[in-house]
N, C-alpha and C positions, 0 to 999 in steps of 0.2 A: 741242732746246732742253738746254743741260745745267741740272742739277738744282741746288736751292736750297745756297749754299756752299760750290758749285765752280767755282772761279776761276783764274788765273793766279798769282793768290799760292800757293794751295795748289798746285797742281800743281808750284809750282817747288818747294818745302818736298820735299813727295814723290820729286821727280828730285832735288834734291841728298842727300835720306838716303841709295836709291841707291846716287849715287855715293860717297858717304864708305862703302859696305860695299862699293865695288870690283862692284857689279854693275853691266847694264846696263839701263838707263831704257826699258823698252818701257812699250809701253800698257797693255798688263794688269801689268805690274811697278808700273806708278805708282797703277792702279788699286785693287790689293790694297792698296799702302799706304795710299791715301786711306780706305779702308775698303767697297770693290765698290762705289763711290759716282763719281755722273758718267757723262756720256757718253761714248763711247770717242772719236767726231769729234771731242768739243771736245778731250779730253785729245789727242789729236795735234797738234793745231791748236795749241794752248797749247805741247806741248812741241817742233813745228816753230818758232812764233815765240823760244822760247829758244834754241832751236840757232842761228837767224840775229842773236838777236840777242848770241850769246857767238863767231859767225864775224864777225860787223861789230867788236867790239871787240879781237876778238883775243888775246881770254884765254881761253885752254881751263882744263880743270876740274883742271887736273895743276897749274896754276901761284895757286893755293889754296891758301892752309895748311893741314896736315893738322889744327891745333890749332881753324880755324873750319870747317871740314868736319865733326868731327867735334863742334861745340858745336852747329853746324846741325841734326845726325841726331839727338843729342841733344835739342833743344828741339822737333825735329817728333814725336821720339818718343813727349816727357813731354806736349805737347798733345794728342796720337791720344790718350794714354792716360784725361787728364784727361777729355775730352770723349765718352771711350768709359765709360769707367766710373759713371759717376752712371745714364747710357742705361741699359747690363747690369743696373745693381741697380734701378733701375726696371721694366724691361721682366721681370726676373726674379719682383719684389714683384706685376707685372700681369699675369703669367701665372699663378704663384700662386694670386692672389687671384682671376681669373679661374676659373683651375679649379674651387676653393672654393666661388667663387659656384654654376657649372654642377652644383656636385653637388647641392649644398644645393636648388637648383632642381629638378633630377631628381627628389630624395626627396617635394620638394613637389607636383610631378605626378603622381608616382606615390601620394602621400597623397590626393590633389585625385581622382586617377579611382579609387582605392579607396573613397571618401566617396561620390564621384558612383554609382560601381555600389550602395553600401547604401542611397544615397539612392531609385534607381531599385528595389532591389525593395520597399522599405520604402512607393513609389508602388504599385507592384503589389499589396501585401499591403492597404495601403488603399483602392485602385481593390475590391479583391476585398470587403473588408468592407464598402465603400459598399454594393454591388452587392446584398452580401447584406442589409444593411438595408433597403435598398428590397425586395426579394423580403419579406422580416420586414414590413415593416410594410403592403405588398399584402395579405400572407395576414390580417394583423388587422383591416384594413379590413373586408376580404371578410368574418372572421369577426365583425367589430362589424354590419356587414349583415345577415347571419344572426342573429345575436344578435339585433338586432331585430326580425326579420321572427318571428322565435319568441316575443318578447315579444307582440307585436302579436297572433300567433295566440291565445298565451295569454290576451292579454285578451280576444280574440273568446270563446276557450271560456268564461271567464269570466262574461263576456255573456249567450252561449246556458245555460252555469249555471243563472244567475239566471234567465232566463226560463223554463227546465223548472221548475226551485222555485216559479215563482210559478204556474206552470201547475199543477203539483201540489196547491199551496195551494188553488188554484182549485176543482181537479177533488176534493179534499175537504173544501173548505168546498161544492160542490155534492153530494158524496154526504151531508153532516151535511142542507144543507138535504130532500134527497132521505128521511133517515130520520126526517126531523121531519113531512115531508108525507106519509111511507105511516105514521108512529105516531095522525098525527091523524087522518089516511085511514081508519087500522084501529078510530080512535074512534069516528069519526061512522059507519063500516059495522056493527060492534057494535050500535048503535044502531040498523042499519035492515038487519042480519045477515037478516032474514027475506026483506024483502021485495026484497033487494037482492043474492044470495049468487051468483047465475049470473056478475052482472055483476062483485060483489066479486073474487070467484074472479079474472074474466079482467082485473081492472086488476090485480090483485096478483100474477099470471102477468105482464103487463105492467114493471111495475115490478121485479119479480125479474132480468127480462132485462136490462132498462136497467141494474140495481145491475150482472149481470152483468160488463155489455158497460162499464161504469166501472172495475169490478176490473180486468177485463183493461186498459182505456187504462191503468189507473194501472201497475199489473205492466209492461206499455212504456215506459211514464215512468221505473218505476224503472229498468230495464235500461241506456235511453240514458243516467239521471245516474251510471250504476256506469261504465260506457263513458267518459262524459265523464270522470271521475273519473279513470281508470286512463289516460288520454291528460293531464291536468293533471301524473301525475305523469311521465309520460316528458317531458313537456317542462320540469318543475323538473329532471331529472335532465341534460339536454342543458342547458342554461342552465348548469348546475355547472358541467360538463363546458366548457362555452366560456369557463366564467369562468378556468378553470386553467388554459386552452391561452392565453387573455390575458394571467394572471400571467404565466406561462412568457418569453413573448412580451417583455412590458414590463422581465423580467430579462435576456435576449437583450438588448436596445436599451440598456440599461444599462451589458453587456458589451462591449458595440461602442464608445461611446462615450467609456468608458474609455481605449480602447485607440488612439481617435481622437486624445486626449488625449497618449499617450504620445509617438506619434509625432510629434505639433506638439512635441513638448519638444526630440526627437531634430532633428528639423527646424531647430529652433533651435541647437540644438549643431551641429550641421554648416555653420551655415551663418556662427557665429561663428567657430570651426576658419578657413573657408575666406577669415575677415576678417581672424583674425590672419597666416594665411600670403601673402593679396596686400601687407600691411604691411611681410613678411620681404623680397618682392620691393623691393617699394620703397623699403628703405634698400640693397638689394645694388647697386641700381640708381643712388641716388646716391652710394656709396662707388666705383661701376664711375666716374662720371661724376667723381669727385675723383681718382682713380689718371691720368685719361685729361688732366686738366688738370697732374698731377706731369709725366708722357710731354711735354706741352707748355711746361713748364718746362725741362723738361731740353734738349729741342729748342733753346729758348730759348738756353738754358746753353751750346749747343753753338755756337749762333751766335758767340755772344760769344769762346770760345776759337779760335773762325775768327777773328774783326776783331782777336784780339792776336797770332792767327798772321798776319797780314796786316800786323799794323804790324811787327811781328820783321822781315820778310821789305823793309816799308821800311827796315826800319832796316840790313838787309842790304845793301839795291843802292844806300842812302847808303853803306856804307863800303866796297863796295866801288867806287864812284866815288871818292871818296877817294883808294882804293888804283891806283883808273887814273891820278889826276889825278898824284897822289907818283908813278908809274911814267914819266907823261909827261914830269913836271917833269924826271928824273933823266934820262931820253934827251936834252932837250933841253940840258940843262950841258956837255958836250962837245964840242957843235957852237960855244958859242960863246966 
């Protein structure tokens, strides 16, 4: 099947131009003359029909005037130049713009790859910071639990210390009561010293023994109170250390939050740049579509020029018919 625009008239114009140059109108020569378009089978069929038509008419190419052949050759050459010029110009412009768009697209793709790599690095850093923050929060929670336990222990120690103070107060009160009882006993014994001296001495010894036991118990209670005070000081010291660690963990968490905000800002900036590159790519695609439309218009212009060539061929055929009729009329005149 022949390509669009290749018909018998176009083949005849190319054949006439080749004959005007004194060359043989072969299939390849005619196809080159038409701009390397058309099927060789179709060109061969049209050339065969033209040769048969010339044979039936009895008119050879040599009988055509040199002026007519030159005119046809110039016309064919001019039509071909006019048809090829806008096509070449549009094709060159299209290739130039295509190369430019491809370069811009390559640069955009490279920039996008760099941005994606940076985004991946920042995402990894953000993941690491998130893991570190989670670990810090876990440590903070552990320390808070430990601090709560220490506070509870401190409260328990304070309660025990309060109980020991109450016990000491009770012992001191008992000691005072004992001393009062002893004084009262001494007063009563003084009155009955002579009668109850032995019993008084025994009771005094018993009271002194109880007093010594009470004093020893008080000393033991005093040692326990001292130990409790030491434990309380150690608990307060541990609590202050835990408070410092908690403050440090809060400062680290604040720094991590600031770093997360900076990374989020960078991600927003990268998204804006990617949107801008996509918009430039869309504009380049639209320009490419406009160039395709221009190319289609140039094809339409070529088709119109081909139609003009066909009209010129029709005029040439009419002119040849008139010449042929005139030749027949001249041949018929001597017979009459």
